[in-house]
C-alpha positions as protocol buffer text, in pm:
chain_id: "A"
residue {
  index: 1
  type: MET
  ca { x: 7119 y: -5890 z: -7663 }
}
residue {
  index: 2
  type: SER
  ca { x: 6982 y: -5644 z: -7410 }
}
residue {
  index: 3
  type: LEU
  ca { x: 6861 y: -5758 z: -7068 }
}
residue {
  index: 4
  type: ILE
  ca { x: 6497 y: -5716 z: -7176 }
}
residue {
  index: 5
  type: GLN
  ca { x: 6560 y: -5931 z: -7483 }
}
residue {
  index: 6
  type: ASP
  ca { x: 6741 y: -6188 z: -7268 }
}
residue {
  index: 7
  type: ILE
  ca { x: 6439 y: -6207 z: -7035 }
}
residue {
  index: 8
  type: GLN
  ca { x: 6202 y: -6240 z: -7330 }
}
residue {
  index: 9
  type: ALA
  ca { x: 6408 y: -6525 z: -7472 }
}
residue {
  index: 10
  type: ALA
  ca { x: 6431 y: -6695 z: -7134 }
}
residue {
  index: 11
  type: ALA
  ca { x: 6055 y: -6665 z: -7075 }
}
residue {
  index: 12
  type: ILE
  ca { x: 5985 y: -6823 z: -7413 }
}
residue {
  index: 13
  type: SER
  ca { x: 6236 y: -7105 z: -7369 }
}
residue {
  index: 14
  type: GLN
  ca { x: 6102 y: -7429 z: -7228 }
}
residue {
  index: 15
  type: THR
  ca { x: 6440 y: -7504 z: -7070 }
}
residue {
  index: 16
  type: THR
  ca { x: 6475 y: -7190 z: -6856 }
}
residue {
  index: 17
  type: ASP
  ca { x: 6384 y: -7256 z: -6495 }
}
residue {
  index: 18
  type: VAL
  ca { x: 6158 y: -7001 z: -6328 }
}
residue {
  index: 19
  type: PRO
  ca { x: 6394 y: -6911 z: -6037 }
}
residue {
  index: 20
  type: THR
  ca { x: 6664 y: -6813 z: -6288 }
}
residue {
  index: 21
  type: LEU
  ca { x: 6412 y: -6606 z: -6484 }
}
residue {
  index: 22
  type: LEU
  ca { x: 6306 y: -6429 z: -6165 }
}
residue {
  index: 23
  type: ARG
  ca { x: 6665 y: -6346 z: -6074 }
}
residue {
  index: 24
  type: MET
  ca { x: 6703 y: -6185 z: -6417 }
}
residue {
  index: 25
  type: CYS
  ca { x: 6394 y: -5979 z: -6332 }
}
residue {
  index: 26
  type: LYS
  ca { x: 6553 y: -5879 z: -6000 }
}
residue {
  index: 27
  type: LEU
  ca { x: 6844 y: -5730 z: -6194 }
}
residue {
  index: 28
  type: LEU
  ca { x: 6596 y: -5555 z: -6425 }
}
residue {
  index: 29
  type: ALA
  ca { x: 6409 y: -5411 z: -6125 }
}
residue {
  index: 30
  type: ALA
  ca { x: 6736 y: -5269 z: -5990 }
}
residue {
  index: 31
  type: ARG
  ca { x: 6826 y: -5112 z: -6323 }
}
residue {
  index: 32
  type: ILE
  ca { x: 6488 y: -4947 z: -6378 }
}
residue {
  index: 33
  type: SER
  ca { x: 6447 y: -4857 z: -6007 }
}
residue {
  index: 34
  type: HIS
  ca { x: 6110 y: -5025 z: -5968 }
}
residue {
  index: 35
  type: PRO
  ca { x: 6048 y: -5144 z: -5610 }
}
residue {
  index: 36
  type: LEU
  ca { x: 5712 y: -5308 z: -5692 }
}
residue {
  index: 37
  type: LEU
  ca { x: 5876 y: -5548 z: -5935 }
}
residue {
  index: 38
  type: ASN
  ca { x: 6159 y: -5614 z: -5691 }
}
residue {
  index: 39
  type: GLU
  ca { x: 5916 y: -5693 z: -5408 }
}
residue {
  index: 40
  type: TRP
  ca { x: 5716 y: -5935 z: -5626 }
}
residue {
  index: 41
  type: VAL
  ca { x: 6036 y: -6112 z: -5738 }
}
residue {
  index: 42
  type: ASP
  ca { x: 6158 y: -6145 z: -5378 }
}
residue {
  index: 43
  type: ARG
  ca { x: 5828 y: -6298 z: -5268 }
}
residue {
  index: 44
  type: GLU
  ca { x: 5828 y: -6543 z: -5556 }
}
residue {
  index: 45
  type: LEU
  ca { x: 6186 y: -6645 z: -5480 }
}
residue {
  index: 46
  type: ASN
  ca { x: 6161 y: -6657 z: -5100 }
}
residue {
  index: 47
  type: GLY
  ca { x: 5793 y: -6733 z: -5038 }
}
residue {
  index: 48
  type: TYR
  ca { x: 5501 y: -6521 z: -4922 }
}
residue {
  index: 49
  type: PRO
  ca { x: 5474 y: -6421 z: -4555 }
}
residue {
  index: 50
  type: ASP
  ca { x: 5101 y: -6507 z: -4519 }
}
residue {
  index: 51
  type: ILE
  ca { x: 4797 y: -6610 z: -4721 }
}
residue {
  index: 52
  type: LYS
  ca { x: 4662 y: -6254 z: -4726 }
}
residue {
  index: 53
  type: SER
  ca { x: 4958 y: -6143 z: -4938 }
}
residue {
  index: 54
  type: LEU
  ca { x: 4915 y: -6422 z: -5196 }
}
residue {
  index: 55
  type: PRO
  ca { x: 4829 y: -6332 z: -5557 }
}
residue {
  index: 56
  type: ASP
  ca { x: 4528 y: -6512 z: -5701 }
}
residue {
  index: 57
  type: TYR
  ca { x: 4734 y: -6754 z: -5913 }
}
residue {
  index: 58
  type: ARG
  ca { x: 4877 y: -6907 z: -5594 }
}
residue {
  index: 59
  type: VAL
  ca { x: 4533 y: -6996 z: -5453 }
}
residue {
  index: 60
  type: VAL
  ca { x: 4409 y: -7330 z: -5584 }
}
residue {
  index: 61
  type: ARG
  ca { x: 4077 y: -7509 z: -5539 }
}
residue {
  index: 62
  type: VAL
  ca { x: 4145 y: -7854 z: -5393 }
}
residue {
  index: 63
  type: ASP
  ca { x: 3993 y: -8161 z: -5228 }
}
residue {
  index: 64
  type: SER
  ca { x: 4078 y: -8287 z: -4880 }
}
residue {
  index: 65
  type: TYR
  ca { x: 4152 y: -8640 z: -4763 }
}
residue {
  index: 66
  type: GLY
  ca { x: 4213 y: -8809 z: -4431 }
}
residue {
  index: 67
  type: SER
  ca { x: 4354 y: -9115 z: -4263 }
}
residue {
  index: 68
  type: PHE
  ca { x: 4111 y: -9297 z: -4029 }
}
residue {
  index: 69
  type: HIS
  ca { x: 4178 y: -9565 z: -3769 }
}
residue {
  index: 70
  type: GLY
  ca { x: 3941 y: -9759 z: -3543 }
}
residue {
  index: 71
  type: GLY
  ca { x: 3989 y: -10102 z: -3391 }
}
residue {
  index: 72
  type: LEU
  ca { x: 4086 y: -10338 z: -3671 }
}
residue {
  index: 73
  type: ARG
  ca { x: 3963 y: -10104 z: -3942 }
}
residue {
  index: 74
  type: GLN
  ca { x: 4171 y: -9852 z: -4129 }
}
residue {
  index: 75
  type: ALA
  ca { x: 4119 y: -9610 z: -4420 }
}
residue {
  index: 76
  type: ASN
  ca { x: 4433 y: -9437 z: -4538 }
}
residue {
  index: 77
  type: ARG
  ca { x: 4291 y: -9193 z: -4790 }
}
residue {
  index: 78
  type: LEU
  ca { x: 3923 y: -9114 z: -4750 }
}
residue {
  index: 79
  type: GLN
  ca { x: 3789 y: -8796 z: -4908 }
}
residue {
  index: 80
  type: ILE
  ca { x: 3657 y: -8538 z: -4663 }
}
residue {
  index: 81
  type: PRO
  ca { x: 3380 y: -8299 z: -4774 }
}
residue {
  index: 82
  type: VAL
  ca { x: 3433 y: -7947 z: -4643 }
}
residue {
  index: 83
  type: GLY
  ca { x: 3066 y: -7941 z: -4544 }
}
residue {
  index: 84
  type: ILE
  ca { x: 3156 y: -8116 z: -4220 }
}
residue {
  index: 85
  type: LEU
  ca { x: 3340 y: -7802 z: -4108 }
}
residue {
  index: 86
  type: PRO
  ca { x: 3173 y: -7493 z: -3957 }
}
residue {
  index: 87
  type: GLU
  ca { x: 3052 y: -7263 z: -4235 }
}
residue {
  index: 88
  type: LYS
  ca { x: 3305 y: -6992 z: -4148 }
}
residue {
  index: 89
  type: LEU
  ca { x: 3590 y: -7238 z: -4222 }
}
residue {
  index: 90
  type: GLN
  ca { x: 3456 y: -7401 z: -4536 }
}
residue {
  index: 91
  type: GLU
  ca { x: 3582 y: -7151 z: -4793 }
}
residue {
  index: 92
  type: GLN
  ca { x: 3932 y: -7160 z: -4643 }
}
residue {
  index: 93
  type: PHE
  ca { x: 3946 y: -7540 z: -4672 }
}
residue {
  index: 94
  type: ARG
  ca { x: 3817 y: -7545 z: -5029 }
}
residue {
  index: 95
  type: HIS
  ca { x: 4145 y: -7389 z: -5133 }
}
residue {
  index: 96
  type: ALA
  ca { x: 4516 y: -7448 z: -5083 }
}
residue {
  index: 97
  type: HIS
  ca { x: 4743 y: -7149 z: -5042 }
}
residue {
  index: 98
  type: MET
  ca { x: 5078 y: -7193 z: -5214 }
}
residue {
  index: 99
  type: THR
  ca { x: 5302 y: -6973 z: -5001 }
}
residue {
  index: 100
  type: SER
  ca { x: 5637 y: -7150 z: -5051 }
}
residue {
  index: 101
  type: SER
  ca { x: 5925 y: -7032 z: -5268 }
}
residue {
  index: 102
  type: ILE
  ca { x: 5892 y: -7095 z: -5641 }
}
residue {
  index: 103
  type: SER
  ca { x: 6206 y: -7312 z: -5634 }
}
residue {
  index: 104
  type: GLY
  ca { x: 6034 y: -7552 z: -5395 }
}
residue {
  index: 105
  type: TYR
  ca { x: 5750 y: -7604 z: -5639 }
}
residue {
  index: 106
  type: ALA
  ca { x: 5987 y: -7627 z: -5936 }
}
residue {
  index: 107
  type: ALA
  ca { x: 6175 y: -7909 z: -5760 }
}
residue {
  index: 108
  type: LEU
  ca { x: 5854 y: -8113 z: -5749 }
}
residue {
  index: 109
  type: LEU
  ca { x: 5850 y: -8130 z: -6128 }
}
residue {
  index: 110
  type: VAL
  ca { x: 6190 y: -8299 z: -6154 }
}
residue {
  index: 111
  type: GLY
  ca { x: 6144 y: -8664 z: -6248 }
}
residue {
  index: 112
  type: ASP
  ca { x: 5805 y: -8818 z: -6171 }
}
residue {
  index: 113
  type: LYS
  ca { x: 5525 y: -8566 z: -6227 }
}
residue {
  index: 114
  type: THR
  ca { x: 5233 y: -8780 z: -6112 }
}
residue {
  index: 115
  type: GLY
  ca { x: 5242 y: -8701 z: -5742 }
}
residue {
  index: 116
  type: ARG
  ca { x: 5066 y: -8452 z: -5521 }
}
residue {
  index: 117
  type: VAL
  ca { x: 5153 y: -8165 z: -5292 }
}
residue {
  index: 118
  type: THR
  ca { x: 4982 y: -8168 z: -4954 }
}
residue {
  index: 119
  type: GLU
  ca { x: 4883 y: -7901 z: -4705 }
}
residue {
  index: 120
  type: GLN
  ca { x: 4799 y: -8042 z: -4363 }
}
residue {
  index: 121
  type: TRP
  ca { x: 4484 y: -7964 z: -4168 }
}
residue {
  index: 122
  type: PRO
  ca { x: 4531 y: -7862 z: -3805 }
}
residue {
  index: 123
  type: LEU
  ca { x: 4514 y: -8189 z: -3611 }
}
residue {
  index: 124
  type: GLU
  ca { x: 4241 y: -8063 z: -3378 }
}
residue {
  index: 125
  type: LEU
  ca { x: 4011 y: -7995 z: -3675 }
}
residue {
  index: 126
  type: ALA
  ca { x: 4080 y: -8337 z: -3821 }
}
residue {
  index: 127
  type: ILE
  ca { x: 3995 y: -8508 z: -3494 }
}
residue {
  index: 128
  type: GLN
  ca { x: 3692 y: -8296 z: -3407 }
}
residue {
  index: 129
  type: TYR
  ca { x: 3517 y: -8267 z: -3742 }
}
residue {
  index: 130
  type: ALA
  ca { x: 3652 y: -8526 z: -3988 }
}
residue {
  index: 131
  type: SER
  ca { x: 3600 y: -8806 z: -3736 }
}
residue {
  index: 132
  type: THR
  ca { x: 3223 y: -8752 z: -3762 }
}
residue {
  index: 133
  type: LEU
  ca { x: 3236 y: -8908 z: -4111 }
}
residue {
  index: 134
  type: THR
  ca { x: 3317 y: -9257 z: -3986 }
}
residue {
  index: 135
  type: PRO
  ca { x: 3137 y: -9387 z: -3676 }
}
residue {
  index: 136
  type: GLY
  ca { x: 3372 y: -9609 z: -3480 }
}
residue {
  index: 137
  type: MET
  ca { x: 3682 y: -9464 z: -3648 }
}
residue {
  index: 138
  type: GLN
  ca { x: 3884 y: -9156 z: -3568 }
}
residue {
  index: 139
  type: CYS
  ca { x: 4054 y: -8925 z: -3816 }
}
residue {
  index: 140
  type: VAL
  ca { x: 4421 y: -8915 z: -3719 }
}
residue {
  index: 141
  type: ALA
  ca { x: 4538 y: -8688 z: -4000 }
}
residue {
  index: 142
  type: ALA
  ca { x: 4377 y: -8476 z: -4273 }
}
residue {
  index: 143
  type: TRP
  ca { x: 4522 y: -8281 z: -4559 }
}
residue {
  index: 144
  type: LYS
  ca { x: 4448 y: -8083 z: -4874 }
}
residue {
  index: 145
  type: GLU
  ca { x: 4589 y: -8228 z: -5196 }
}
residue {
  index: 146
  type: ILE
  ca { x: 4731 y: -7999 z: -5464 }
}
residue {
  index: 147
  type: PRO
  ca { x: 4762 y: -8180 z: -5799 }
}
residue {
  index: 148
  type: ILE
  ca { x: 5095 y: -8160 z: -5978 }
}
residue {
  index: 149
  type: GLY
  ca { x: 4906 y: -8001 z: -6266 }
}
residue {
  index: 150
  type: ALA
  ca { x: 4837 y: -7700 z: -6044 }
}
residue {
  index: 151
  type: VAL
  ca { x: 5210 y: -7665 z: -5977 }
}
residue {
  index: 152
  type: VAL
  ca { x: 5278 y: -7673 z: -6351 }
}
residue {
  index: 153
  type: ARG
  ca { x: 5019 y: -7400 z: -6400 }
}
residue {
  index: 154
  type: LEU
  ca { x: 5176 y: -7190 z: -6122 }
}
residue {
  index: 155
  type: LEU
  ca { x: 5518 y: -7195 z: -6290 }
}
residue {
  index: 156
  type: ASP
  ca { x: 5361 y: -7129 z: -6629 }
}
residue {
  index: 157
  type: SER
  ca { x: 5165 y: -6836 z: -6488 }
}
residue {
  index: 158
  type: VAL
  ca { x: 5479 y: -6669 z: -6349 }
}
residue {
  index: 159
  type: LYS
  ca { x: 5660 y: -6712 z: -6681 }
}
residue {
  index: 160
  type: THR
  ca { x: 5367 y: -6568 z: -6874 }
}
residue {
  index: 161
  type: ARG
  ca { x: 5337 y: -6266 z: -6644 }
}
residue {
  index: 162
  type: ILE
  ca { x: 5708 y: -6193 z: -6679 }
}
residue {
  index: 163
  type: LEU
  ca { x: 5685 y: -6221 z: -7057 }
}
residue {
  index: 164
  type: ASP
  ca { x: 5386 y: -5986 z: -7068 }
}
residue {
  index: 165
  type: TYR
  ca { x: 5569 y: -5739 z: -6841 }
}
residue {
  index: 166
  type: VAL
  ca { x: 5889 y: -5720 z: -7048 }
}
residue {
  index: 167
  type: ILE
  ca { x: 5694 y: -5701 z: -7376 }
}
residue {
  index: 168
  type: ASP
  ca { x: 5503 y: -5398 z: -7248 }
}
residue {
  index: 169
  type: LEU
  ca { x: 5820 y: -5245 z: -7101 }
}
residue {
  index: 170
  type: ASP
  ca { x: 6000 y: -5301 z: -7432 }
}
residue {
  index: 171
  type: ARG
  ca { x: 5726 y: -5111 z: -7614 }
}
residue {
  index: 172
  type: GLU
  ca { x: 5758 y: -4811 z: -7384 }
}
residue {
  index: 173
  type: ALA
  ca { x: 6134 y: -4808 z: -7322 }
}
residue {
  index: 174
  type: PRO
  ca { x: 6335 y: -5055 z: -7535 }
}
residue {
  index: 175
  type: ASN
  ca { x: 6665 y: -4966 z: -7365 }
}
residue {
  index: 176
  type: ALA
  ca { x: 6528 y: -4975 z: -7010 }
}
residue {
  index: 177
  type: GLY
  ca { x: 6724 y: -5286 z: -6920 }
}
residue {
  index: 178
  type: GLU
  ca { x: 7055 y: -5117 z: -7001 }
}
residue {
  index: 179
  type: THR
  ca { x: 7004 y: -4830 z: -6755 }
}
residue {
  index: 180
  type: PRO
  ca { x: 7290 y: -4828 z: -6500 }
}
residue {
  index: 181
  type: ILE
  ca { x: 7183 y: -4912 z: -6146 }
}
residue {
  index: 182
  type: GLY
  ca { x: 7122 y: -4592 z: -5950 }
}
residue {
  index: 183
  type: SER
  ca { x: 7059 y: -4373 z: -6253 }
}
residue {
  index: 184
  type: HIS
  ca { x: 6735 y: -4193 z: -6337 }
}
residue {
  index: 185
  type: PRO
  ca { x: 6451 y: -4441 z: -6414 }
}
residue {
  index: 186
  type: PRO
  ca { x: 6370 y: -4476 z: -6786 }
}
residue {
  index: 187
  type: LEU
  ca { x: 5997 y: -4426 z: -6721 }
}
residue {
  index: 188
  type: SER
  ca { x: 5789 y: -4247 z: -6462 }
}
residue {
  index: 189
  type: ASN
  ca { x: 5697 y: -4447 z: -6154 }
}
residue {
  index: 190
  type: GLU
  ca { x: 5330 y: -4412 z: -6250 }
}
residue {
  index: 191
  type: LYS
  ca { x: 5393 y: -4566 z: -6593 }
}
residue {
  index: 192
  type: MET
  ca { x: 5598 y: -4854 z: -6454 }
}
residue {
  index: 193
  type: THR
  ca { x: 5330 y: -4921 z: -6193 }
}
residue {
  index: 194
  type: GLN
  ca { x: 5066 y: -4923 z: -6465 }
}
residue {
  index: 195
  type: ILE
  ca { x: 5262 y: -5181 z: -6664 }
}
residue {
  index: 196
  type: PHE
  ca { x: 5317 y: -5387 z: -6348 }
}
residue {
  index: 197
  type: ASN
  ca { x: 4949 y: -5381 z: -6255 }
}
residue {
  index: 198
  type: ASN
  ca { x: 4837 y: -5470 z: -6607 }
}
residue {
  index: 199
  type: THR
  ca { x: 5069 y: -5770 z: -6636 }
}
residue {
  index: 200
  type: ILE
  ca { x: 5206 y: -5902 z: -6307 }
}
residue {
  index: 201
  type: ASN
  ca { x: 4903 y: -5810 z: -6094 }
}
residue {
  index: 202
  type: GLY
  ca { x: 4658 y: -5880 z: -6376 }
}
residue {
  index: 203
  type: ASN
  ca { x: 4459 y: -6199 z: -6436 }
}
residue {
  index: 204
  type: VAL
  ca { x: 4671 y: -6338 z: -6716 }
}
residue {
  index: 205
  type: GLY
  ca { x: 4749 y: -6702 z: -6644 }
}
residue {
  index: 206
  type: ASN
  ca { x: 4528 y: -6709 z: -6338 }
}
residue {
  index: 207
  type: ILE
  ca { x: 4524 y: -7069 z: -6215 }
}
residue {
  index: 208
  type: SER
  ca { x: 4277 y: -7287 z: -6034 }
}
residue {
  index: 209
  type: ASN
  ca { x: 4225 y: -7657 z: -6008 }
}
residue {
  index: 210
  type: SER
  ca { x: 4091 y: -7801 z: -6335 }
}
residue {
  index: 211
  type: GLY
  ca { x: 4132 y: -7457 z: -6491 }
}
residue {
  index: 212
  type: GLU
  ca { x: 3805 y: -7326 z: -6346 }
}
residue {
  index: 213
  type: ASN
  ca { x: 3733 y: -6953 z: -6343 }
}
residue {
  index: 214
  type: PHE
  ca { x: 4025 y: -6883 z: -6576 }
}
residue {
  index: 215
  type: THR
  ca { x: 4020 y: -6528 z: -6706 }
}
residue {
  index: 216
  type: GLN
  ca { x: 4246 y: -6316 z: -6921 }
}
residue {
  index: 217
  type: ASN
  ca { x: 4226 y: -5952 z: -7014 }
}
residue {
  index: 218
  type: ALA
  ca { x: 4174 y: -5898 z: -7386 }
}
residue {
  index: 219
  type: SER
  ca { x: 4188 y: -5560 z: -7556 }
}
residue {
  index: 220
  type: THR
  ca { x: 4049 y: -5666 z: -7895 }
}
residue {
  index: 221
  type: GLN
  ca { x: 3763 y: -5451 z: -8019 }
}
residue {
  index: 222
  type: LEU
  ca { x: 3473 y: -5554 z: -8241 }
}
residue {
  index: 223
  type: GLY
  ca { x: 3591 y: -5561 z: -8603 }
}
residue {
  index: 224
  type: ASN
  ca { x: 3930 y: -5406 z: -8523 }
}
residue {
  index: 225
  type: TRP
  ca { x: 4180 y: -5622 z: -8711 }
}
residue {
  index: 226
  type: ASP
  ca { x: 4486 y: -5435 z: -8579 }
}
residue {
  index: 227
  type: SER
  ca { x: 4390 y: -5488 z: -8214 }
}
residue {
  index: 228
  type: LEU
  ca { x: 4314 y: -5856 z: -8285 }
}
residue {
  index: 229
  type: THR
  ca { x: 4651 y: -5919 z: -8448 }
}
residue {
  index: 230
  type: ALA
  ca { x: 4829 y: -5733 z: -8169 }
}
residue {
  index: 231
  type: GLN
  ca { x: 4659 y: -5954 z: -7910 }
}
residue {
  index: 232
  type: LEU
  ca { x: 4744 y: -6272 z: -8100 }
}
residue {
  index: 233
  type: THR
  ca { x: 5103 y: -6160 z: -8152 }
}
residue {
  index: 234
  type: SER
  ca { x: 5139 y: -6103 z: -7776 }
}
residue {
  index: 235
  type: LEU
  ca { x: 5056 y: -6473 z: -7733 }
}
residue {
  index: 236
  type: GLY
  ca { x: 5354 y: -6566 z: -7951 }
}
residue {
  index: 237
  type: LEU
  ca { x: 5166 y: -6618 z: -8278 }
}
residue {
  index: 238
  type: LYS
  ca { x: 5310 y: -6499 z: -8608 }
}
residue {
  index: 239
  type: PRO
  ca { x: 5121 y: -6327 z: -8894 }
}
residue {
  index: 240
  type: ALA
  ca { x: 5167 y: -6641 z: -9104 }
}
residue {
  index: 241
  type: ASP
  ca { x: 4965 y: -6835 z: -8845 }
}
residue {
  index: 242
  type: PHE
  ca { x: 4652 y: -6632 z: -8915 }
}
residue {
  index: 243
  type: GLU
  ca { x: 4707 y: -6489 z: -9265 }
}
residue {
  index: 244
  type: ALA
  ca { x: 4393 y: -6660 z: -9404 }
}
residue {
  index: 245
  type: MET
  ca { x: 4175 y: -6581 z: -9106 }
}
residue {
  index: 246
  type: GLN
  ca { x: 4047 y: -6229 z: -9172 }
}
residue {
  index: 247
  type: ASP
  ca { x: 3801 y: -6322 z: -9449 }
}
residue {
  index: 248
  type: ASP
  ca { x: 3654 y: -6604 z: -9240 }
}
residue {
  index: 249
  type: LEU
  ca { x: 3612 y: -6385 z: -8934 }
}
residue {
  index: 250
  type: ASP
  ca { x: 3471 y: -6094 z: -9131 }
}
residue {
  index: 251
  type: GLN
  ca { x: 3206 y: -6330 z: -9271 }
}
residue {
  index: 252
  type: ALA
  ca { x: 3133 y: -6450 z: -8919 }
}
residue {
  index: 253
  type: LYS
  ca { x: 3113 y: -6093 z: -8791 }
}
residue {
  index: 254
  type: ALA
  ca { x: 2866 y: -5997 z: -9066 }
}
residue {
  index: 255
  type: THR
  ca { x: 2618 y: -6279 z: -9002 }
}
residue {
  index: 256
  type: ASN
  ca { x: 2334 y: -6259 z: -8750 }
}
residue {
  index: 257
  type: ASP
  ca { x: 2336 y: -6638 z: -8709 }
}
residue {
  index: 258
  type: ASP
  ca { x: 2514 y: -6697 z: -8378 }
}
residue {
  index: 259
  type: LYS
  ca { x: 2565 y: -7066 z: -8458 }
}
residue {
  index: 260
  type: GLU
  ca { x: 2743 y: -6990 z: -8785 }
}
residue {
  index: 261
  type: LYS
  ca { x: 2941 y: -6714 z: -8619 }
}
residue {
  index: 262
  type: SER
  ca { x: 3047 y: -6947 z: -8339 }
}
residue {
  index: 263
  type: THR
  ca { x: 3142 y: -7228 z: -8580 }
}
residue {
  index: 264
  type: LYS
  ca { x: 3377 y: -7010 z: -8785 }
}
residue {
  index: 265
  type: ALA
  ca { x: 3529 y: -6852 z: -8475 }
}
residue {
  index: 266
  type: SER
  ca { x: 3574 y: -7188 z: -8298 }
}
residue {
  index: 267
  type: SER
  ca { x: 3761 y: -7335 z: -8593 }
}
residue {
  index: 268
  type: TRP
  ca { x: 4023 y: -7061 z: -8577 }
}
residue {
  index: 269
  type: ILE
  ca { x: 4034 y: -7061 z: -8198 }
}
residue {
  index: 270
  type: SER
  ca { x: 4122 y: -7431 z: -8203 }
}
residue {
  index: 271
  type: ARG
  ca { x: 4392 y: -7391 z: -8469 }
}
residue {
  index: 272
  type: LEU
  ca { x: 4557 y: -7089 z: -8315 }
}
residue {
  index: 273
  type: THR
  ca { x: 4545 y: -7222 z: -7959 }
}
residue {
  index: 274
  type: MET
  ca { x: 4756 y: -7521 z: -8057 }
}
residue {
  index: 275
  type: LYS
  ca { x: 4996 y: -7305 z: -8258 }
}
residue {
  index: 276
  type: ALA
  ca { x: 5042 y: -7073 z: -7959 }
}
residue {
  index: 277
  type: PHE
  ca { x: 5096 y: -7366 z: -7724 }
}
residue {
  index: 278
  type: GLU
  ca { x: 5331 y: -7561 z: -7950 }
}
residue {
  index: 279
  type: GLY
  ca { x: 5529 y: -7261 z: -8075 }
}
residue {
  index: 280
  type: ALA
  ca { x: 5777 y: -7037 z: -7901 }
}
residue {
  index: 281
  type: SER
  ca { x: 5519 y: -6838 z: -7711 }
}
residue {
  index: 282
  type: GLY
  ca { x: 5604 y: -6916 z: -7349 }
}
residue {
  index: 283
  type: VAL
  ca { x: 5234 y: -6952 z: -7258 }
}
residue {
  index: 284
  type: GLY
  ca { x: 5053 y: -7260 z: -7136 }
}
residue {
  index: 285
  type: ILE
  ca { x: 4754 y: -7425 z: -7295 }
}
residue {
  index: 286
  type: GLU
  ca { x: 4506 y: -7250 z: -7064 }
}
residue {
  index: 287
  type: ALA
  ca { x: 4656 y: -6906 z: -7122 }
}
residue {
  index: 288
  type: ALA
  ca { x: 4671 y: -6969 z: -7497 }
}
residue {
  index: 289
  type: ALA
  ca { x: 4312 y: -7093 z: -7517 }
}
residue {
  index: 290
  type: ALA
  ca { x: 4173 y: -6807 z: -7311 }
}
residue {
  index: 291
  type: GLY
  ca { x: 4371 y: -6538 z: -7491 }
}
residue {
  index: 292
  type: VAL
  ca { x: 4289 y: -6663 z: -7842 }
}
residue {
  index: 293
  type: ALA
  ca { x: 3922 y: -6725 z: -7761 }
}
residue {
  index: 294
  type: LYS
  ca { x: 3867 y: -6383 z: -7605 }
}
residue {
  index: 295
  type: ALA
  ca { x: 4047 y: -6201 z: -7884 }
}
residue {
  index: 296
  type: ILE
  ca { x: 3860 y: -6375 z: -8167 }
}
residue {
  index: 297
  type: GLY
  ca { x: 3531 y: -6367 z: -7980 }
}
residue {
  index: 298
  type: ALA
  ca { x: 3561 y: -5992 z: -7928 }
}
residue {
  index: 299
  type: TYR
  ca { x: 3645 y: -5939 z: -8296 }
}
residue {
  index: 300
  type: VAL
  ca { x: 3335 y: -6120 z: -8428 }
}
residue {
  index: 301
  type: GLY
  ca { x: 3103 y: -6005 z: -8151 }
}
residue {
  index: 302
  type: LEU
  ca { x: 3078 y: -6322 z: -7940 }
}
residue {
  index: 303
  type: SER
  ca { x: 3105 y: -6320 z: -7563 }
}
């Protein structure tokens, strides 16, 4: 198989670890002479230099907790509302910023997956502000807690973005991955940047705690069956998965009853979401649900 096909297969496989997939993309970036892709891969592999450079899928809404001591009393894990902080700091402490290398997060998913990842508060903030929660007790440590589920979604998001990227690249230049290093790029820099921005820098697989504010770009147009099937296929679905769907959706599209329209659409959204998640699609449940829902909703005229 070609390098692009190898990356597609690896992104779909549940057994391929994300660092290995990223190193395959580093080789691809060298062959197609695309520095943007190479820079993104390096940051994912080595970590991001600061929170300002983080992509949105590495910023997660979290809760904070603290350890409090006072006399004979002790509370080891008391939740801390961010409202106790000055207003200018509150937004920063509502989120955790996942700057570490992807391999560090992947290691957390080996074995027990019920734990948490923590990001410590500065000690002076814990003492000054969190201590006001408990008269007679002092906060001796405070931290943000990142659920393991958010780590799973981070790894899934990177895999999905890579899959989207190589699918789009394959459409434009199927032999791009076989270009010798140092030779003329298979596509213009503008075209490669457009593909990169639409997939890697896009909102596909955007993560947040509890899946809030999840968005995904959908290109399906009202009543356009070809654009709908193309969108569903990009999520890993096969024509056989939705061969009986067109009549149902066309009936839904034709009715002015929003409840009936929603009922027919929801039935197919539910079925196809599980097929996309359980099949060889390489997308997570949130990405599958959002992609299927937006595509079908756009087809029948639902927001």
